[in-house]
N, C-alpha and C positions, 0 to 999 in steps of 0.2 A: 735255209735252216729255219725250223718252226720254233717260235717262242712258246714256253710253257707258262701256264697261269690262267686266270679267269678274266673274261672281258668285263667291262663296266656294266653292261646289260645283265650279265649273269649275276653279278653281285647285287645289283638293284632288285632284281626279281627275287633273289633269296631273302633279302631284307624285307621286302613287301610280304612274302609268304610268312616269315617269322612274325611280323607285325600282326597279320590277320590271325594267326594261331594264338598269339598272346592276348589279343583283344577278345577272343572267345574263351580262353582258359582262365584268365585272371578273375573275371567276375564269377565264374562257376566256383572257383576255389574259395573266393571270399564268402559266397553263400554257404558253402560247406562249413567253413569256420564259424560263421554266425549260427548255423543250425546246431553245431556241436556245443557252442557256448550256451545256447538256450536249453539244450538237453541236460547239460551239466548243472545249470542253474535250477532246473526243475527237480533234478535228483537231490540237489543240496537243500532245496526248500522242503522236500519230503523228509529229509534227515532232520531239518530244523523243526518241522511239525512234530515228529516223533520225540525229539529231545525236549521240546517245549511241553508236550503232554506229560512226559515222565516228570519233568521238573514241577509242573503244576500239581500233579498227584502227590508229590513228596512235600511241596512247600506251600501250596495253596495260591500261588500266583505265577504269572508268566514273567520271563526275563525281557527287559528292554536293553538292547545293545546295538551298536553300529559297528559294522566291519566284521570280517570273518574271524580275525584274531580274538576280538572281544567275545564273540559268540562261542568260539571254541573254548575259551577259558570259562565262561559262565555256564555253558551247557555240556562241556566235555565232549564236543563233537570233533569230527575230523575234516572239517571243510577247509580246503586249501585256498589261502588268499590269492587273488589274481585280479583280472580285469573287471570282475563282477563285484558290485557293491551289495552286501547283504545287511539288512536292518530288520530288527524285530521291535515292535511297539506293543507293550502290554496293555496300554489304554485302548487301542483299537483292535487288539487281539489279532494281529496279523504280522506276517513276515514278508519282506519284499526282496526281490533280486532285480537289480537294474544294471544293464551294460550297454554297450554301443548298439543302438538299434532295437533294443527290446526292454521290456519291463514286465516282471511277473510278480504275482502275490499269492499268498495262501492264508486262509483263515485258520488260525491255530486253535480256535475254540470249536470249530466244526467237528462233528462226529466222524465225517469222512473227509480225508484230505483231497482237495481239488486245486490244482495249480492253474491259474488263469492270468 
């Protein structure tokens, strides 16, 4: 009578294969998440640039605020609060976005918006 089931060798080989696949896939997935956050932050900085320029044209100054909620209130923007920290400083005339592994800035007084 033959027993049904897997041998220890088959189970170990399966676990090793799954481990190798996970070690390849997880870093790639993390890079995709980071790239997406950077693109979202860049887009939000362009939104802040436009909102700051409109605010400056109407009021003669730029808004200083920390956090997406404060900027949404001050500038009537639709930036979604999340893992990225957004700050605008009227003295240095720039807005910044910083998150895990990246930091971006935009000069809100520049004629052409450039995120760097």
